[in-house]
N, C-alpha and C positions, 0 to 999 in steps of 0.2 A: 279055145278061142285065141285068135292071133292078137298080138300086141300091135297097137296103132303106132306108127312111126311119125312123130311130130317134127323132129329135127332131122336135117341131113347131118353128115358127120362133122362138118364145120360148125354148124349151129349147136350141135351137142357138145362139142369141145368148148365153145364160148359159154355155154350154160353151166357146164360142170367144173370148170377151172377158174381160178382167180383172174381178174382182168390184167392185161398188160398195159401199163401206163407209160405215157411219154413224160417229159419233165414237167410240163404245165399241168397235166392231169395229176401227177404225183403231188404237186404243191396244193392243188385244189382238194383232192380227196384225203390227203394226210394232214390237212390243217387241223390243229387241235382246238376245238371250241372251248370256251371258258367252262362250260358245264361239265367237261370231262377232266379238268385239271385235278379236282379233288379225288375222283376215283383212281386216276393214274398215280397220284402221290401215295395213296393208301396201299398200292400193290408193293409187295416186299422185295421182289427180286427184279433186277434190270431185264431179265429175260421175259418176265411176265408183262412188264411195262411195254416193251417193244412189240410183243405178240398182241397185246391188247390194242395198241395203236394201229398195227397193220390190219387186224381183224376189223376194227372200226372203219378204217378207210375202205376196205373191200365191201363192207356192208353199205356204206354211203354210195358207193359206185353201182352196186348191183342189187341192193336190198335183199341180200342173201348171205348166209354164212358159209364159209368154205372150211370144213373141218381139217385142221392141220395141214393146210395147203398154203404155203407162202412162197413168194418169188424172192430170190436172193437180192435182187436190186431194191426191192421194197424194204427188206430187213436192213440192208446197208444204209439206205436213206434214213430210216428211223434211228439207226445207231448214230449216224452223223448228227442228226437233229438234237438228240438228247445226250450226246457225248458218251456213248457206251460202245463197247466192243463185244458183240455177242455173235458167236458162230451160228450159221444157218441151222445146223442139226439140233440146236438146243430148243428151238421153237416147235419141234415136232411132238 
């Protein structure tokens, strides 16, 4: 049986990869709600904190998890917000 093709190549890329945010969208989706402050503080390493924040922002934007797929600009943005320096490869 043949597979049904639902997306064209552009639609498939949009579905499979994390969103690309502009500055306003980044502020909107990476805003930390009060209910996440305690879970963030309970994470031990700065790497886990940044990866959690980026994952939560991607989920808010697309209602989907992207396993180990992060955009460098999003990592840098979260590093700046919480005052950490974490290289991109450490969130993989």
